[in-house]
N, C-alpha and C positions, 0 to 999 in steps of 0.2 A: 537304492532308489533311482539313481541315474540310469542304470541299465534297464530298469523297469519302464522309465519314462521314454527311453529310446524305442521300446517295443510298441509304444502307442501307435506308431506309424507302420508297424509290421502288418502285412496282409495275411491274416490267418484263415480267412474264408471269404468267398465272394458275397457281397451284399446283395439282398434281393433287388430285383429290378422294378418291382411294383410294390405299392403300398408304402408303409412307413419305412424309413431308413433304419438301419441297426441302431444308430445312436438314439433316434427318437423312441424306438421300442424299449431300449434299455432305460431311457430317461422316464418314460411313462411307468415302467415297473418300479422304479426307485421312488418316484414322487406322485403317489395317488392323491391328487387334490391338495398339494402343499403350497404354501405361500412363499415366494422368493423375496427376501429382504433386499434393501439397497446394497449393491456390491461395491467394493473398493473402486475408485475412479478408473484405474487402469484396466479393470476387468469389464466395465460397462460403457466406457466412453466411446462415442461414435467417432471413428477416425477414417482416414482414406484407406483405400485398398492396399496401396503400397506400404503405408504405415502399419497396417494390420499384419502384413507379411513379415515385417521386421520384428514386431513385438509379440508375435504369436507364441514363440517358444518361451519368452519371459513370462507372459500371462499364464501359460499352461503350468509352468513351474510354480508361480505364485498361487494359483488355484489349488494345486496339490498340497502346498504348504498350509493353506487355510483348512483343507479337508483333514490333514494330519493333526493340526492343532485342535480342531473341533472333536475329533475322535479321542485324542488323548485326554480331553476335558469331559468326555462322555456327553457332549452336546450333539445328540444324534440327529435332531431335526436340522440343526445348522449344517452338520456334515452332509446330510442328504441333499440339502439345497445347493451346496457348493459342488457336490459330485454331479448333480444334474447340469450345472453350469459347465463343468469340465467336459461332460459327454457332449453337450451342445457345441462347445468350442471345437471339439474334434470333428463334429459333423460339418462345421463351417471351415474346416481346414482347406487351404488353397491347393493342397496336393490333389492330383487327379486319381490317386489310388483309392480303392475301396477299402475302408478301414473297419476292421472288426474289433471286438473288445479284447484288450490285452489282459494279462493276469492281474494287473493292478486294479482294473475296473471291477472284475468279478470278485476279487478278494475284498476290496473295500466295500463294494455294494453288498456282499453277503454279510459282512460284519455289521454294517449300518442297519440293514433290514432285520438282523437278528436282535437288535436292541431298540429299534425305533418304536415309540409308543403307539404309532398309528399302523404299524405293520402287523401282518398276520401270516399264518402258514401258507395260505393261498397265494398271497402276493409274493412271498419268498419263493415258492415253487415256480411261479410264473417267471420271475426274474432268472432263476437258475436254469430253467428249461431254455430260455432265450440264450443264455450264456453258453449252454451246451451246443446249441444249434450253430451259433456264430463262431465259437472258439473250438473248432474241431481238433486242433492240435493239443488242446488242453482238456479234451472231453473227459478223460478218465479222472484227472485231478478234480474237475468240477463235480463229477459224480461222487467222489469221496467226500468233498465238502458238503454236498447235498445230503449224503448219508448221515454224516455227523449231526447235521441240523435236525434231521428227522428223528434220530435217536435221542437227541436232547429234548425233543418234544414228545417223547414216548411213543413214536410211530414206528414200532419195530417191524411190522409187516411191510409197510411202505418202504422202509430202509432196505429190507431184504430184497424186495422187488426191484428197487433201484440198482442194487449191486448185481442182481441177476441179469438185468438188461445191459449193464456196463460190461459184464463178462463176455457177452456175445457180440459186443460192438467191434467193428473193424473200420480202419480208415487208412487208405493208401498202402504203401509197402510196410510190412510188419518189421518193426525195428527193435533193437535191444532195449531201448527206453520203454517202448510200448509193452514189451514182454515183462519188464519189471513192474510196471504199473498194473498190468493185468494180474500178475501174481499177488500184488497187494490187494487188489479188489477181491480176489479169491480168498485171500487170508481173512479179510474182514467178514466175508460171507461165512467163512468157517467159524469165526467168533459168534456170529448169530446162530449158526447151527449148534454150537456148543451151548449157547444160552437156552435154546429149545430143548436140547438134551438134558440140561440141568432141571428144567421144569418138569419134564417127563419122569426123570429119575426121582425127584422129590415126591411126585404123586405116588410112585410105586413104593418108596420107602415109608411114606406116611400111612399107606393102607396095607402094606405087606403083611403085618402081623394079624390083620383082621380078615385075612383070606381074600384079599383083593385079586380078582382074576380077569382083568381087562386086557386081553391079548393085544388089542389095537394100541393101547398105551405103550406096552412093551415093544411092539414092533416099530412104533414111531420113534421110540427112544433109540433103538438100535440103528434105525435109518439115519437119525440125526448124528449118531456117533460116527457112522461110516463117512458121511459127507464132511463132518467137521475134521475128522482125522486126515482125510485125503488133502484137504485144503491147507490145514495147519502145518502138516509135515513138509509141505513144499516151501513155504516161506522161510522156515527156520533153517533150511539148507543154505540160504543166501547169507553171506557175512553181514551182520548188522546187529542192532539192538532190538530184540523181539520179545521183550519180557512177558507181555500179556499173552502172546501166542504160545510161548513155551510153557507157561504155567497151565494154560488150558489143555494143551496137548498132553502134558504129563499127568494132569488130573484124569483125563480120559483113559490113559494107559494104566494108571494105578487102579482105577475102578474095576477094570477088567483083568487085573492081576498080572499085567505084562511089566513087571518091575525091572527086568533086565533091559528092556527097550527104553523104559523111562530113565533109568540110570545112564544108559548110553547117550541119550539125547542131552541130558544135563551135563555130562562130562564133555561132550562135544561143544556145548554152548559155553562152558566155562574155560576150557583149556585149548580150544582150537585157536592157533595164533592168527588166523585170518580174520577172526572176530575182534572187534574193538574191546579194550579193557572195560569190563562191566562188573561193578561190585555185586549187583543183584544176581548175576549168574552164579557166583560162589555162595551167596545166601541161599538160593534155591537148592543148590546141590547139597549144602550142609543140612538144610531142613529135611530134605529127602532122606539123606543118610541117617539122620537122627531118628526119623519116623520108622525106619526099617532096621534099627539096631545095628548099625555099622560099627566097625572097630574104632577105638579111640584114635588110632593112627590115621584113619581116613578122615575123621572129624577134624583132627588137628591140622591135617594137610589142607583141607578146604578153608579153614579159618585163617591159616597162616597167610595165604594169598590175599584174603580179604583184608587182613591187617596191613599188609604191604600197600594195598590200594587205598584203603580208608581206615587209618588208625583210630578214628573217632567213632567208628560204627558201634551201635548199641550192643552188638553181639560180643564186643571185646571183653565184657565182664565175664560172660560164659567162657570165653576163650582163656582168659587169665586164670580163672578158677580151675579149668580143666588142666591147664599146664602145671599149676601148682600141685595138683594131685598126682602128677606123673612121677615115676621113680627116676627118670633121667634128669641129671643135673642141668643139661642144656635147656630142657623144657621148663624147669623151675626158674632158671635165669630169664628165659624168654617171657614167662608169665609176669615177672616183676617189670620187665621192660614194657610189656603191653599195657599194663594198668597205669604206669607212669605216663606213657604216651597219650593215653585216652584223657587223662586229667590235665593235659596241656591245653585242652580246648574249653572255651567258655561254656559250652553247652553242658559240660560235665561238672561244673563248679559246685552245684548243689545236689549232685547225685549221691544219695546215701549209700547205695549198693557199691558204687565205685570206691568211695572212701573206705567203706567197710572192708572191701577186698584188699585194698592197699594196706590198711591198718593191720589186718590179720597177717599179711605176708611179712611186713617189716618187723612186727612183734616176734614172729617165729624166728627170724634171723637174729634179732637182738638177744633173745633168750638162749639160743643155741651158740651164739657168738661165732657162727660159721657163715662164710660168704658175706661178711660185712662190706667187702669191696664191691659187691653187686649194688648195694644201696649207695655207696660212695660214688660209683661211676654214674649212676642215674642222677644223683643229686648235684654233682659238679657242673653239669650243663644247665641246671635249673636254679641254682642257689642265688643267681643275680636277679631273678624276676619272680620266682614262685612266692617268696615272702610277701611281696606287695600284691600279687595276683590272688593268693589264697589265704594268707595268714595275717592280714592287717588287723589292727585293733577294731576298726570299724566293722569288718566282717565278723570278728569274734562276737561283738555285741549283737549284730543282726542275726547271725546264725543261732545264737543262744535264745533270742526272743522268738524266732520263727520255727526252729526245728532242733530240739534237744539232741535227738539221735545223730543228726548231721554234725552238730558242734562237737559231740563226743568223739566220733570217728576222726574228724579233722584234727582234734586236739591230740589224739594218739599219734598221728603222723607228724604234726607240728612239734610235739615234744621230743620225738625221736630224731627228726631232721635238724631241729634248731636248738634243742636242749631245753632245760627247765626255765631259762631266762626268756624264752619266746613270749611276746606279749599275747599272742593268740592263746597259747597254752595256759599262761598265767590267768588270763581273764576267765576262760571257760572253766578251768579246774576250780578257781575260786568261787564262781557262781554255782558250780555243781556241788561243792562241799557246803556252801552256804545253804543250799536247798536241801541238804542232807540226803543227797543221792549217792548210794553206796558205791556205784561203779566209778564215780568221779574221784572218790577218795582212794580207791584201788588204783586208778590211773595215775594219780599224783604220786603215790608211793612207788609205782613201777618206774616212772620217769626219773624220780630222784635216785632210785636204786641203780639204774643203768645210765645215769647221766655221763659218767666217764666214757662209756662206749659211744653215746650220742655225740660227745665232743670230738671223738676220733673221726666220726663220720663227717662232721662239719668242719674239722680242722680248727677248732676253737678251744679257748681255755674255759675252765669252769666258771670264771667270773664274767664271761662275755654275756651281754644282753642283746637279744635279737629282736627284730621287728615282730 
């Protein structure tokens, strides 16, 4: 915020020499016939010229604080009134510089006008156009802000026109920053071309079987494809997070059967070290590989990196199940590790599929009596906190009341990890047997039969009673 405030006095464009001042024009756009309430004394008090010079900076900071407070409380009329005062205070600044609108003014103004009950799209457009004219160094950023507002109001054609005008805009010496912003403008125009392509494609698909032969629709669709592809492929070459652009570009390539190019794009997006770590990049690659029948090795490779980045991702159930079906011991071991790690997170506490996946794997190990050390290794790092986190008596009662399937799967795991003395297992198995549900009777016999193995995993004696 401090650096933004310092920019208030930066000269970004020469003010008009005739007519209203930039501050007055901005203020009139922000406040169409709005009433200004009484301001705090130090903002409205009439003082000497010398005193004003000394207190100007303090008053300006206080005014920004009031604006911020009003915006946080969604008091948009109040925020607009204080922003108008702020603009007026800049106009009365004793500096001889011509002051144009800084980023803080147009960002706050845009946000306020987007929510103000008296505002409309005409007033917003008027304000933004003034900001474009006065803030030349920020012209492209303001154009993007304008585009997003138009899109939020369903004005697709106007947004496209705004981006087209921005793309042809030039100011001063062409810089690297301006080049990046221009590419971003082109990329968003590519997204709108993709949107138009989707509409034309849907028309063709809906009428295709009925003998629809409108060549103009097909030609328009191919034209939109070419324009979208050109713009989208440029932005995804720049290191960054470009999820929406990548997905749209891959969709275009897949529709026209260019699967090799699509795969290359996704591989580059996921594995290029110049790009920031991005879980979605590996999700998109995995989904693409799965759609096109890739090998299990390729699927596992994609999800392995996703697991390293986000062990709580929802695809970890699929990953664990896939690893469990593998013939390689290291993959089976990893499958157990993956599902244990997922259940460390609160979001998975009541996920029936996750508990079912873990219950199935630990039961198989107990029955075969092979690789018991796998379970023991995973349990050793969790035995101090999982009982209270997952297997308390309170949770046993609640799970049984709310979801019988969940309580069953958790009881399987609790019985194996903590033995037949575990309170969670005892409560759920008792309730299940009392309700004469056959699988709970089978579960109770299973845990009793293998209790000596369960005790080896937990390093407990048969007489121990667990939480």
